[in-house]
DSSP file (Angstrom, degrees, kcal/mol; ACC not computed):
  #  RESIDUE AA STRUCTURE BP1 BP2  ACC     N-H-->O    O-->H-N    N-H-->O    O-->H-N    TCO  KAPPA ALPHA  PHI   PSI    X-CA   Y-CA   Z-CA
    1    1 A M              0   0    0      0, 0.0    70,-1.4     0, 0.0     2,-0.3   0.000 360.0 360.0 360.0 151.6  130.1   16.3  142.4
    2    2 A G  E     -A   70   0A   0     68,-0.3     2,-0.5   100,-0.1    68,-0.3  -0.964 360.0 -57.0 173.9-157.5  127.8   19.1  141.4
    3    3 A V  E     +A   69   0A   0     66,-3.0    65,-2.7    -2,-0.3    66,-1.5  -0.939  44.6 179.9-115.1 127.2  127.1   22.7  142.0
    4    4 A S  E     -A   67   0A   0     -2,-0.5     2,-0.3   156,-0.4    63,-0.2  -0.941   9.0-159.3-126.7 154.4  126.4   24.0  145.5
    5    5 A A  E     -A   66   0A   0     61,-3.8    61,-2.8    -2,-0.3     2,-0.3  -0.873   9.4-179.6-129.3 154.2  125.7   27.6  146.3
    6    6 A C  E     -AB  65 159A   0    153,-2.4   153,-3.0    -2,-0.3     2,-0.4  -0.976  18.5-148.1-148.7 164.2  125.8   29.8  149.5
    7    7 A V  E     -A   64   0A   0     57,-2.0    56,-1.9    -2,-0.3    57,-1.7  -0.998  26.7-132.6-129.0 124.7  125.2   33.3  150.7
    8    8 A Y  E     -A   62   0A   0    149,-0.5    54,-0.2    24,-0.4    53,-0.1  -0.505  20.5-113.1 -77.4 146.9  127.3   34.7  153.5
    9    9 A C        -     0   0    0     52,-3.2     3,-0.2    -2,-0.2    -1,-0.1  -0.184   6.4-138.7 -72.3 170.2  126.1   36.4  156.5
   10   10 A N     >  +     0   0    0      1,-0.1     4,-2.1     2,-0.1     5,-0.2  -0.058  61.8 123.4-116.5  30.6  126.6   40.1  157.4
   11   11 A C  T  4> +     0   0    0      1,-0.2     5,-2.6     2,-0.2     6,-0.4   0.777  69.0  58.5 -67.0 -26.8  127.2   39.6  161.1
   12   12 A L  T >45S+     0   0    0      3,-0.2     3,-1.3     2,-0.2    -1,-0.2   0.974 111.7  39.7 -61.3 -58.8  130.6   41.3  161.0
   13   13 A E  T 345S+     0   0    0      1,-0.3    -2,-0.2     2,-0.1    -1,-0.2   0.829 114.9  52.9 -63.6 -33.9  129.1   44.6  159.7
   14   14 A K  T 3<5S-     0   0    0     -4,-2.1    -1,-0.3     1,-0.0    -2,-0.2   0.460 110.4-118.7 -85.4  -0.4  126.0   44.3  161.9
   15   15 A G  T < 5S+     0   0    0     -3,-1.3    -3,-0.2    -4,-0.4    -2,-0.1   0.843  73.7 132.7  71.5  30.6  128.1   43.9  165.2
   16   16 A L      < +     0   0    0     -5,-2.6    41,-0.3    -6,-0.1    -4,-0.2   0.168  25.7 129.5-102.6  16.6  126.4   40.4  165.7
   17   17 A L        -     0   0    0     -6,-0.4    39,-0.3    -5,-0.2     3,-0.1  -0.404  56.3-143.5 -72.0 142.9  129.6   38.4  166.4
   18   18 A T  S    S+     0   0    0     37,-3.6     2,-0.3     1,-0.2    38,-0.2   0.643  90.5  12.5 -79.3 -17.4  129.7   36.2  169.4
   19   19 A S  S    S-     0   0    0     36,-0.8    -1,-0.2    32,-0.1    -3,-0.0  -0.974  84.8-111.9-154.5 153.1  133.3   37.2  169.8
   20   20 A Q        -     0   0    0     -2,-0.3     2,-0.1    -3,-0.1     3,-0.1  -0.538  31.5-114.9 -88.6 150.2  135.5   39.9  168.3
   21   21 A P        -     0   0    0      0, 0.0     2,-0.2     0, 0.0    -1,-0.1  -0.449  37.7 -98.7 -75.7 155.6  138.4   39.1  165.9
   22   22 A K    >   -     0   0    0      1,-0.1     3,-1.5    -2,-0.1     4,-0.4  -0.500  29.4-125.0 -72.4 143.9  142.0   39.9  167.1
   23   23 A A  G >  S+     0   0    0      1,-0.3     3,-1.5    -2,-0.2    -1,-0.1   0.848 107.3  65.3 -61.2 -33.7  143.2   43.3  165.6
   24   24 A E  G 3  S+     0   0    0      1,-0.3    16,-0.3     2,-0.1    -1,-0.3   0.650  89.8  64.4 -64.6 -16.0  146.3   41.5  164.1
   25   25 A W  G <  S-     0   0    0     -3,-1.5    13,-2.0    14,-0.1    14,-0.5   0.711  90.8-147.9 -79.3 -17.3  144.1   39.4  161.8
   26   26 A N    <   -     0   0    0     -3,-1.5    12,-0.6    -4,-0.4     2,-0.2   0.955  21.6-155.8  46.1  60.2  143.0   42.5  160.0
   27   27 A V  E     +D   37   0B   0     -5,-0.4     2,-0.3    10,-0.2    10,-0.2  -0.465  21.0 166.9 -74.9 136.5  139.5   40.9  159.2
   28   28 A Y  E     -D   36   0B   0      8,-1.8     8,-3.0    -2,-0.2     2,-0.6  -0.869  40.7-103.2-139.5 168.6  137.7   42.2  156.3
   29   29 A V  E     -D   35   0B   0     -2,-0.3     6,-0.2     6,-0.2     5,-0.1  -0.902  40.2-139.7-101.3 120.7  134.6   41.2  154.1
   30   30 A D    >   -     0   0    0      4,-3.3     3,-1.6    -2,-0.6    -1,-0.0  -0.161  28.3 -99.0 -68.8 170.3  135.8   39.7  150.8
   31   31 A S  T 3  S+     0   0    0      1,-0.3    -1,-0.1     2,-0.1    -2,-0.0   0.669 125.7  55.8 -69.8 -13.8  134.1   40.5  147.5
   32   32 A D  T 3  S-     0   0    0      2,-0.1   -24,-0.4   124,-0.1    -1,-0.3   0.478 122.1-107.2 -89.8  -6.7  132.2   37.1  147.9
   33   33 A G  S <  S+     0   0    0     -3,-1.6    -2,-0.1     1,-0.3     2,-0.1   0.337  77.1 129.4 101.3 -12.3  130.8   38.2  151.2
   34   34 A S        -     0   0    0     -5,-0.1    -4,-3.3     1,-0.1     2,-0.5  -0.378  65.4-106.3 -80.3 155.2  132.9   36.0  153.3
   35   35 A R  E     +D   29   0B   0     25,-0.3     2,-0.2    -6,-0.2    -6,-0.2  -0.717  48.0 175.8 -80.5 126.1  135.0   37.0  156.3
   36   36 A S  E     -D   28   0B   0     -8,-3.0    -8,-1.8    -2,-0.5     2,-0.3  -0.776  20.1-135.2-122.3 171.0  138.7   37.0  155.4
   37   37 A T  E     -D   27   0B   0     -2,-0.2   -11,-0.2   -10,-0.2   -10,-0.2  -0.949  13.3-159.2-127.2 151.4  142.0   37.9  157.0
   38   38 A Q        +     0   0    0    -13,-2.0   -12,-0.2   -12,-0.6   -11,-0.1   0.001  45.0 148.5-107.2  25.7  145.1   39.8  155.9
   39   39 A A        -     0   0    0    -14,-0.5   -14,-0.1     1,-0.1    -2,-0.1  -0.248  42.3-145.8 -61.7 151.4  147.1   38.0  158.6
   40   40 A I        +     0   0    0    -16,-0.3     2,-0.3     5,-0.0    -1,-0.1   0.510  69.8  56.9-105.8  -3.7  150.8   37.5  157.5
   41   41 A D  S  > S-     0   0    0      1,-0.1     4,-2.3     0, 0.0     3,-0.3  -0.931  79.1-120.0-132.9 162.6  151.7   34.2  159.1
   42   42 A L  H  > S+     0   0    0     -2,-0.3     4,-2.4     1,-0.2     5,-0.2   0.895 109.6  53.9 -62.6 -44.5  150.3   30.8  159.0
   43   43 A E  H  > S+     0   0    0      1,-0.2     4,-2.3     2,-0.2    -1,-0.2   0.863 108.8  49.4 -64.0 -33.6  149.6   30.5  162.7
   44   44 A A  H  > S+     0   0    0     -3,-0.3     4,-2.8     2,-0.2    -1,-0.2   0.910 110.2  52.2 -66.0 -44.5  147.5   33.6  162.7
   45   45 A E  H  X S+     0   0    0     -4,-2.3     4,-2.5     2,-0.2    -2,-0.2   0.898 110.7  46.7 -54.4 -43.3  145.6   32.3  159.7
   46   46 A L  H  X S+     0   0    0     -4,-2.4     4,-2.6     2,-0.2    -2,-0.2   0.913 110.8  51.5 -68.4 -43.1  144.9   29.1  161.4
   47   47 A E  H  X S+     0   0    0     -4,-2.3     4,-2.5    -5,-0.2     5,-0.2   0.935 110.3  49.6 -61.9 -42.8  143.8   30.9  164.6
   48   48 A F  H  X S+     0   0    0     -4,-2.8     4,-3.2     1,-0.2     5,-0.2   0.958 108.3  54.0 -63.2 -43.9  141.4   33.1  162.4
   49   49 A D  H  X S+     0   0    0     -4,-2.5     4,-1.6     1,-0.2    -2,-0.2   0.925 109.9  47.2 -54.5 -44.7  140.0   29.9  160.7
   50   50 A R  H  X S+     0   0    0     -4,-2.6     4,-0.7     1,-0.2    -1,-0.2   0.935 116.4  43.9 -65.8 -42.1  139.2   28.5  164.2
   51   51 A W  H >< S+     0   0    0     -4,-2.5     3,-0.8    -5,-0.2     4,-0.5   0.919 111.4  54.2 -62.7 -45.4  137.6   31.8  165.3
   52   52 A N  H >< S+     0   0    0     -4,-3.2     3,-0.5     1,-0.3     8,-0.4   0.788  95.1  68.7 -68.0 -27.9  135.7   32.3  162.0
   53   53 A E  H 3< S+     0   0    0     -4,-1.6     7,-1.7     1,-0.2     8,-0.3   0.902 121.6  13.2 -59.6 -42.5  134.0   28.8  162.3
   54   54 A S  T << S+     0   0    0     -3,-0.8    -1,-0.2    -4,-0.7    -2,-0.2   0.051  86.8 121.2-125.1  26.7  131.9   29.9  165.3
   55   55 A A  S <  S+     0   0    0     -3,-0.5   -37,-3.6    -4,-0.5   -36,-0.8   0.729  88.8   0.7 -59.1 -22.8  132.3   33.7  165.3
   56   56 A C  S    S-     0   0    0      2,-0.4     4,-0.1    -4,-0.3   -39,-0.1  -0.807  99.9 -72.8-147.4-168.4  128.6   34.1  164.9
   57   57 A G  S    S+     0   0    0    -41,-0.3     2,-0.5    -2,-0.3   -40,-0.1   0.423 109.5  77.2 -74.5   0.9  125.5   31.8  164.6
   58   58 A H  S >  S-     0   0    0      6,-0.0     3,-2.7     0, 0.0    -2,-0.4  -0.968  91.5-116.1-113.7 123.2  126.4   30.8  161.0
   59   59 A E  G >  S-     0   0    0     -2,-0.5     3,-2.3     1,-0.3    -5,-0.2  -0.350  97.7  -9.6 -58.1 125.8  129.1   28.2  160.7
   60   60 A F  G 3  S-     0   0    0     -7,-1.7   -25,-0.3    -8,-0.4    -1,-0.3   0.669 124.6 -70.2  54.2  20.3  132.0   29.9  158.9
   61   61 A G  G <  S+     0   0    0     -3,-2.7   -52,-3.2    -8,-0.3     2,-0.8   0.653  91.0 147.6  75.6  16.0  129.6   32.8  158.2
   62   62 A V  E <   -A    8   0A   0     -3,-2.3    -3,-0.2   -54,-0.2   -54,-0.2  -0.739  22.4-179.8 -89.1 114.2  127.5   30.9  155.8
   63   63 A Y  E    S+     0   0A   0    -56,-1.9     2,-0.3    -2,-0.8   -55,-0.2   0.902  71.0  11.6 -78.8 -41.5  124.0   32.3  156.2
   64   64 A A  E     -A    7   0A   0    -57,-1.7   -57,-2.0    -6,-0.1     2,-0.4  -0.999  62.6-176.6-139.3 142.2  122.4   29.9  153.5
   65   65 A R  E     +A    6   0A   0     -2,-0.3     2,-0.3   -59,-0.2   -59,-0.2  -0.997  10.8 168.1-138.7 135.3  123.7   26.9  151.7
   66   66 A A  E     -A    5   0A   0    -61,-2.8   -61,-3.8    -2,-0.4     2,-0.6  -0.999  32.9-121.3-151.4 153.1  121.9   24.9  149.0
   67   67 A S  E     -A    4   0A   0     -2,-0.3   -63,-0.3   -63,-0.2     3,-0.1  -0.816  16.0-168.9 -88.7 124.4  122.6   22.2  146.4
   68   68 A I  E     -     0   0A   0    -65,-2.7     2,-0.3    -2,-0.6   -64,-0.2   0.896  57.1 -75.3 -78.5 -45.3  121.9   23.3  142.8
   69   69 A G  E     -A    3   0A   0    -66,-1.5   -66,-3.0    32,-0.1    -1,-0.3  -0.876  46.5 -80.3 160.6 162.9  122.2   19.8  141.4
   70   70 A N  E  >  -A    2   0A   0    -68,-0.3     4,-2.7    -2,-0.3   -68,-0.3  -0.288  57.5 -87.7 -83.5-179.8  124.7   17.2  140.5
   71   71 A V  H  > S+     0   0    0    -70,-1.4     4,-2.4     1,-0.2     5,-0.2   0.906 127.4  46.9 -56.6 -47.7  126.7   17.3  137.3
   72   72 A S  H  > S+     0   0    0      2,-0.2     4,-2.4     1,-0.2    -1,-0.2   0.905 115.7  44.9 -62.4 -43.6  124.0   15.4  135.2
   73   73 A L  H  > S+     0   0    0      2,-0.2     4,-2.7     1,-0.2     5,-0.2   0.929 114.4  47.6 -68.1 -45.3  121.1   17.6  136.5
   74   74 A A  H  X S+     0   0    0     -4,-2.7     4,-2.0     1,-0.2    -1,-0.2   0.876 113.2  49.5 -65.9 -38.7  122.9   20.7  136.1
   75   75 A G  H  X S+     0   0    0     -4,-2.4     4,-2.2    -5,-0.3    -2,-0.2   0.862 110.3  50.1 -56.7 -45.7  123.9   19.6  132.6
   76   76 A M  H  X S+     0   0    0     -4,-2.4     4,-2.5     2,-0.2    -2,-0.2   0.963 111.9  47.8 -63.7 -50.5  120.4   18.7  131.7
   77   77 A L  H  X S+     0   0    0     -4,-2.7     4,-2.6     1,-0.2     5,-0.2   0.872 111.2  50.9 -55.0 -42.5  119.1   22.1  132.9
   78   78 A R  H  X S+     0   0    0     -4,-2.0     4,-1.4    -5,-0.2    -1,-0.2   0.904 110.4  49.5 -64.6 -39.4  121.8   23.9  131.0
   79   79 A K  H  X S+     0   0    0     -4,-2.2     4,-0.6     2,-0.2    -2,-0.2   0.897 111.3  49.5 -62.6 -42.0  120.8   22.0  127.8
   80   80 A M  H >< S+     0   0    0     -4,-2.5     3,-0.9     1,-0.2    -2,-0.2   0.935 114.8  42.8 -68.5 -44.7  117.2   22.8  128.3
   81   81 A L  H 3< S+     0   0    0     -4,-2.6     9,-0.2     1,-0.2    -1,-0.2   0.706 111.0  55.3 -73.3 -18.4  117.8   26.5  128.8
   82   82 A S  H 3< S+     0   0    0     -4,-1.4    -1,-0.2    -5,-0.2    -2,-0.2   0.520  85.6 115.0 -91.2  -6.2  120.3   26.8  126.0
   83   83 A A  S XX S-     0   0    0     -3,-0.9     3,-1.4    -4,-0.6     4,-1.0  -0.290  83.0 -37.3 -65.6 142.8  117.8   25.3  123.4
   84   84 A K  G >4 S-     0   0    0      1,-0.3     3,-0.6     2,-0.2     4,-0.1  -0.003 120.0 -25.2  44.2-138.9  116.5   27.3  120.5
   85   85 A E  G >4 S+     0   0    0      1,-0.2     3,-1.4     2,-0.1     4,-0.4   0.550 120.0  87.2 -77.4 -10.2  115.9   30.9  121.3
   86   86 A I  G X4 S+     0   0    0     -3,-1.4     3,-1.9     1,-0.3     4,-0.4   0.828  74.1  68.9 -64.2 -34.0  115.4   30.3  124.9
   87   87 A G  G X< S+     0   0    0     -4,-1.0     3,-0.9    -3,-0.6    -1,-0.3   0.747  89.5  64.3 -55.4 -25.7  119.1   30.6  125.7
   88   88 A K  G <  S+     0   0    0     -3,-1.4    -1,-0.3     1,-0.2    -2,-0.2   0.780  97.7  57.5 -69.8 -28.3  119.0   34.4  125.0
   89   89 A I  G <  S+     0   0    0     -3,-1.9    -1,-0.2    -4,-0.4    -2,-0.2   0.550 105.9  48.1 -80.9 -11.0  116.6   34.8  127.9
   90   90 A Y    <>  +     0   0    0     -3,-0.9     4,-2.3    -4,-0.4     5,-0.3  -0.363  57.3 142.7-126.7  54.5  118.9   33.4  130.6
   91   91 A P  H  > S+     0   0    0      0, 0.0     4,-1.9     0, 0.0    -1,-0.1   0.865  79.1  43.2 -66.1 -36.5  122.3   34.9  130.2
   92   92 A V  H  >>S+     0   0    0      2,-0.2     4,-2.0     3,-0.2     5,-0.7   0.896 115.8  48.3 -81.1 -36.9  123.1   35.1  134.0
   93   93 A L  I  >>S+     0   0    0      3,-0.2     5,-3.1     1,-0.2     4,-1.1   0.926 120.5  37.5 -64.6 -42.1  121.7   31.5  134.7
   94   94 A L  I  <5S+     0   0    0     -4,-2.3    -2,-0.2     3,-0.2    -1,-0.2   0.839 122.8  42.2 -80.2 -32.7  123.7   30.1  131.9
   95   95 A G  I  <5S+     0   0    0     -4,-1.9    -2,-0.2    -5,-0.3    -3,-0.2   0.678 131.1  15.5 -84.5 -21.9  126.7   32.2  132.3
   96   96 A H  I  <5S+     0   0    0     -4,-2.0    -3,-0.2    -5,-0.1    -2,-0.1   0.608 131.8  31.4-128.2 -18.1  127.2   32.2  136.1
   97   97 A V  I  <<S+     0   0    0     -4,-1.1     3,-0.2    -5,-0.7    -3,-0.2   0.790 129.1  21.7-113.1 -43.7  125.1   29.5  137.6
   98   98 A L  S   <S+     0   0    0     -5,-3.1    -4,-0.2    -6,-0.2    -3,-0.1   0.237  82.7 108.3-113.0  14.8  124.9   26.6  135.1
   99   99 A Y  S    S+     0   0    0     -6,-0.2     2,-0.3     1,-0.2    -1,-0.2   0.688  93.2  16.9 -69.1 -21.5  127.9   27.1  132.8
  100  100 A N        -     0   0    0     -3,-0.2     3,-0.5     3,-0.0    -1,-0.2  -0.977  69.8-133.8-154.0 141.4  129.7   24.0  134.3
  101  101 A G  S    S+     0   0    0     -2,-0.3   -27,-0.1     1,-0.2   -28,-0.1   0.416 104.3  32.6 -77.5  -1.2  128.3   21.2  136.5
  102  102 A T  S    S+     0   0    0   -101,-0.1    -1,-0.2   -31,-0.1  -100,-0.1   0.253  79.9 140.5-136.2   8.5  131.2   21.4  139.0
  103  103 A H        +     0   0    0     -3,-0.5   -99,-0.4    -6,-0.1     2,-0.3  -0.078  19.0 166.0 -64.3 161.0  132.3   25.0  139.3
  104  104 A G        +     0   0    0   -101,-0.1     3,-0.1     3,-0.0   -99,-0.1  -0.966  46.6  49.6-168.6 155.3  133.3   26.5  142.5
  105  105 A G  S    S+     0   0    0      1,-0.4     2,-0.2    -2,-0.3    -2,-0.0   0.599  90.1  96.2  83.9  10.8  135.0   29.6  143.9
  106  106 A D        -     0   0    0    -10,-0.1    54,-3.1   -74,-0.0    -1,-0.4  -0.682  52.4-161.8-125.4 178.9  133.0   32.0  141.8
  107  107 A S  E     -C  159   0A   0     52,-0.2    52,-0.2    -2,-0.2   -75,-0.0  -0.974  29.4-107.4-155.5 165.2  129.9   34.1  142.3
  108  108 A V  E     -C  158   0A   0     50,-2.9    50,-0.9    -2,-0.3     5,-0.1  -0.916  50.1-128.6 -94.9 114.9  127.0   36.1  140.8
  109  109 A P    >   -     0   0    0      0, 0.0     3,-2.1     0, 0.0     4,-0.5  -0.267  14.9-111.8 -64.3 150.9  128.0   39.6  141.5
  110  110 A M  G >  S+     0   0    0      1,-0.3     3,-1.3     2,-0.2    46,-0.1   0.816 115.3  62.4 -52.3 -36.8  125.5   42.0  143.1
  111  111 A E  G 3  S+     0   0    0      1,-0.3    -1,-0.3     2,-0.1     4,-0.3   0.748 104.7  49.3 -69.1 -18.8  125.1   44.1  140.0
  112  112 A L  G <> S+     0   0    0     -3,-2.1     4,-2.4     1,-0.1    -1,-0.3   0.435  85.3  92.1 -93.1  -3.9  123.7   40.9  138.2
  113  113 A M  H <> S+     0   0    0     -3,-1.3     4,-2.7    -4,-0.5     5,-0.2   0.914  81.2  53.8 -62.2 -42.2  121.2   40.0  141.0
  114  114 A P  H  > S+     0   0    0      0, 0.0     4,-1.8     0, 0.0    -1,-0.2   0.948 113.5  43.9 -51.4 -48.9  118.3   42.0  139.5
  115  115 A Q  H  > S+     0   0    0     -4,-0.3     4,-2.2     2,-0.2    -2,-0.2   0.873 112.9  51.9 -62.1 -38.3  118.8   40.1  136.2
  116  116 A L  H  X S+     0   0    0     -4,-2.4     4,-2.8     1,-0.2    -1,-0.2   0.935 109.2  49.2 -67.6 -44.7  119.2   36.9  137.9
  117  117 A Q  H  X S+     0   0    0     -4,-2.7     4,-1.9     1,-0.2    -1,-0.2   0.862 110.4  50.4 -56.6 -39.7  116.0   37.3  139.9
  118  118 A A  H  X S+     0   0    0     -4,-1.8     4,-1.9    -5,-0.2    -1,-0.2   0.855 110.9  49.3 -73.9 -37.5  114.2   38.2  136.7
  119  119 A E  H  X S+     0   0    0     -4,-2.2     4,-1.7     2,-0.2    -2,-0.2   0.906 109.9  52.9 -64.6 -41.3  115.6   35.0  134.9
  120  120 A V  H  X S+     0   0    0     -4,-2.8     4,-0.5     1,-0.2    -2,-0.2   0.918 109.9  47.4 -62.9 -42.6  114.5   32.9  137.9
  121  121 A F  H >< S+     0   0    0     -4,-1.9     3,-1.1     1,-0.2    -1,-0.2   0.895 112.6  48.1 -69.1 -35.3  111.1   34.3  137.7
  122  122 A Q  H >< S+     0   0    0     -4,-1.9     3,-1.6     1,-0.2     4,-0.2   0.776  99.8  69.9 -72.0 -20.7  111.0   33.6  133.9
  123  123 A H  H >< S+     0   0    0     -4,-1.7     3,-1.4     1,-0.3    -1,-0.2   0.717  79.1  76.5 -65.7 -19.6  112.2   30.2  134.6
  124  124 A A  T << S+     0   0    0     -3,-1.1    -1,-0.3    -4,-0.5    -2,-0.2   0.738  88.3  59.3 -59.9 -26.8  108.9   29.4  136.1
  125  125 A G  T <  S+     0   0    0     -3,-1.6     2,-0.5    -4,-0.2    -1,-0.3   0.556  79.9  99.9 -79.9 -12.4  107.5   29.1  132.5
  126  126 A V    <   +     0   0    0     -3,-1.4     2,-0.3    -4,-0.2   -45,-0.0  -0.676  55.1 174.2 -77.6 123.9  109.9   26.4  131.5
  127  127 A R        -     0   0    0     -2,-0.5     2,-0.3    10,-0.0    -2,-0.1  -0.891  19.1-162.7-132.3 157.1  107.9   23.0  131.8
  128  128 A C        -     0   0    0     -2,-0.3     6,-0.2     2,-0.1     9,-0.0  -0.998  20.1-142.6-140.8 140.5  108.6   19.5  131.0
  129  129 A D  S    S+     0   0    0     -2,-0.3     2,-0.5     4,-0.1    -1,-0.1   0.737  81.2  91.6 -79.6 -17.1  106.2   16.6  130.6
  130  130 A E  S  > S-     0   0    0      1,-0.2     4,-2.3     2,-0.0     5,-0.2  -0.651  74.2-145.7 -73.2 120.6  108.6   14.1  132.3
  131  131 A Q  H  > S+     0   0    0     -2,-0.5     4,-2.1     1,-0.2    -1,-0.2   0.863  93.4  51.3 -57.9 -39.9  107.5   14.2  136.0
  132  132 A S  H  > S+     0   0    0      2,-0.2     4,-1.5     1,-0.2    -1,-0.2   0.895 113.5  44.0 -71.4 -35.4  111.0   13.7  137.4
  133  133 A V  H  > S+     0   0    0      2,-0.2     4,-2.4     1,-0.2    -1,-0.2   0.897 111.3  53.2 -72.4 -37.8  112.5   16.5  135.4
  134  134 A E  H  X S+     0   0    0     -4,-2.3     4,-2.1     1,-0.2    -2,-0.2   0.872 108.2  52.7 -62.7 -39.1  109.6   18.8  136.0
  135  135 A A  H  X S+     0   0    0     -4,-2.1     4,-1.7    -5,-0.2    -1,-0.2   0.885 108.8  48.9 -60.8 -40.2  110.2   18.1  139.7
  136  136 A F  H  X S+     0   0    0     -4,-1.5     4,-3.1     2,-0.2     5,-0.2   0.907 109.4  53.1 -66.8 -42.7  113.8   19.0  139.4
  137  137 A L  H  X S+     0   0    0     -4,-2.4     4,-2.2     1,-0.2    -2,-0.2   0.902 110.6  45.7 -57.2 -42.9  112.9   22.2  137.5
  138  138 A R  H  X S+     0   0    0     -4,-2.1     4,-2.1     2,-0.2    -1,-0.2   0.817 112.6  50.7 -72.5 -30.7  110.6   23.4  140.3
  139  139 A G  H  X S+     0   0    0     -4,-1.7     4,-2.6     2,-0.2    -2,-0.2   0.929 111.7  48.8 -71.8 -46.0  113.2   22.5  143.0
  140  140 A F  H  X S+     0   0    0     -4,-3.1     4,-2.9     2,-0.2     5,-0.2   0.935 110.7  50.2 -51.6 -49.9  115.8   24.5  141.1
  141  141 A E  H  X S+     0   0    0     -4,-2.2     4,-2.7    -5,-0.2     5,-0.2   0.949 113.2  45.4 -61.0 -49.8  113.5   27.4  140.7
  142  142 A Q  H  X S+     0   0    0     -4,-2.1     4,-1.8     1,-0.2    -1,-0.2   0.877 113.1  50.5 -60.8 -40.3  112.7   27.3  144.5
  143  143 A T  H  X S+     0   0    0     -4,-2.6     4,-2.4     2,-0.2    -1,-0.2   0.935 113.0  45.0 -59.8 -49.5  116.3   27.0  145.5
  144  144 A M  H  X S+     0   0    0     -4,-2.9     4,-2.1     1,-0.2    -2,-0.2   0.895 111.7  53.2 -70.6 -40.5  117.4   29.9  143.2
  145  145 A Q  H  X S+     0   0    0     -4,-2.7     4,-2.3    -5,-0.2    -1,-0.2   0.887 110.7  47.3 -55.4 -43.4  114.4   32.1  144.5
  146  146 A A  H  X S+     0   0    0     -4,-1.8     4,-2.4    -5,-0.2     5,-0.2   0.923 112.9  47.7 -69.5 -44.8  115.5   31.5  148.1
  147  147 A L  H  X S+     0   0    0     -4,-2.4     4,-2.5     1,-0.2    -1,-0.2   0.870 110.4  51.6 -64.0 -33.5  119.0   32.3  147.4
  148  148 A C  H  X S+     0   0    0     -4,-2.1     4,-3.0     2,-0.2     5,-0.3   0.916 110.0  50.4 -65.5 -46.3  118.1   35.4  145.5
  149  149 A V  H  X S+     0   0    0     -4,-2.3     4,-2.5     2,-0.2    -2,-0.2   0.942 113.7  44.9 -54.7 -51.4  115.9   36.6  148.5
  150  150 A D  H  X S+     0   0    0     -4,-2.4     4,-2.4     1,-0.2     6,-0.3   0.931 112.4  51.2 -65.0 -43.1  118.8   36.0  151.0
  151  151 A A  H  X>S+     0   0    0     -4,-2.5     5,-2.0    -5,-0.2     4,-1.3   0.947 113.5  44.5 -62.6 -43.4  121.4   37.6  148.8
  152  152 A K  H  <5S+     0   0    0     -4,-3.0    -1,-0.2     1,-0.2    -2,-0.2   0.877 112.3  51.4 -67.8 -35.2  119.3   40.7  148.3
  153  153 A A  H  <5S+     0   0    0     -4,-2.5    -1,-0.2    -5,-0.3    -2,-0.2   0.881 120.8  34.3 -67.0 -35.9  118.3   40.9  152.0
  154  154 A L  H  <5S-     0   0    0     -4,-2.4    -1,-0.2    -5,-0.2    -2,-0.2   0.504 105.6-122.4-100.3  -6.7  122.0   40.7  153.1
  155  155 A G  T  <5 +     0   0    0     -4,-1.3    -3,-0.2     1,-0.2    -4,-0.1   0.874  68.6 133.0  64.5  39.2  123.5   42.6  150.2
  156  156 A R      < -     0   0    0     -5,-2.0    -1,-0.2    -6,-0.3    -2,-0.2  -0.901  56.6-117.9-122.2 143.3  125.7   39.6  149.4
  157  157 A P        -     0   0    0      0, 0.0     2,-0.6     0, 0.0  -149,-0.5  -0.311  33.6-106.4 -72.5 166.2  126.4   37.7  146.2
  158  158 A I  E     - C   0 108A   0    -50,-0.9   -50,-2.9  -151,-0.1     2,-0.3  -0.876  42.5-155.8 -96.2 126.6  125.5   34.1  145.6
  159  159 A C  E      BC   6 107A   0   -153,-3.0  -153,-2.4    -2,-0.6   -52,-0.2  -0.781 360.0 360.0-108.9 148.1  128.6   32.1  145.8
  160  160 A F              0   0    0    -54,-3.1  -156,-0.4    -2,-0.3   -53,-0.2   0.399 360.0 360.0-121.0 360.0  129.5   28.7  144.4
């Protein structure tokens, strides 16, 4: 268990699908950036899911996927960033990314992306003398930077 993140593609809006959805599926882009359906029966929903898996070059429309860390690593990072006065510097990282080591089904909304990017940039100043922890900190920083770049480029939130 741990925290995984993704950014959904914008192939539907850009007209980059390999096949078009059926009109009766009423396909739309959900608030998390994923393709969704307003189909009213189970068979149509299942058919949509089969289509959505390979509707573009991104499996299920996932443009980028990354592991943030397992429960222990996410907890350790949350503890480090929450310490002393430093916690005030990272409200989005602590409140949306690291608040729980196993969360899912939520996202960092687009309006918070500039703040998240600033916090990730500031995170580069957090250091640890223990080599394995330092390696995790730098890996987390690189992962979050890449997700922020993808989210901004596609106009999509980072989802968990």
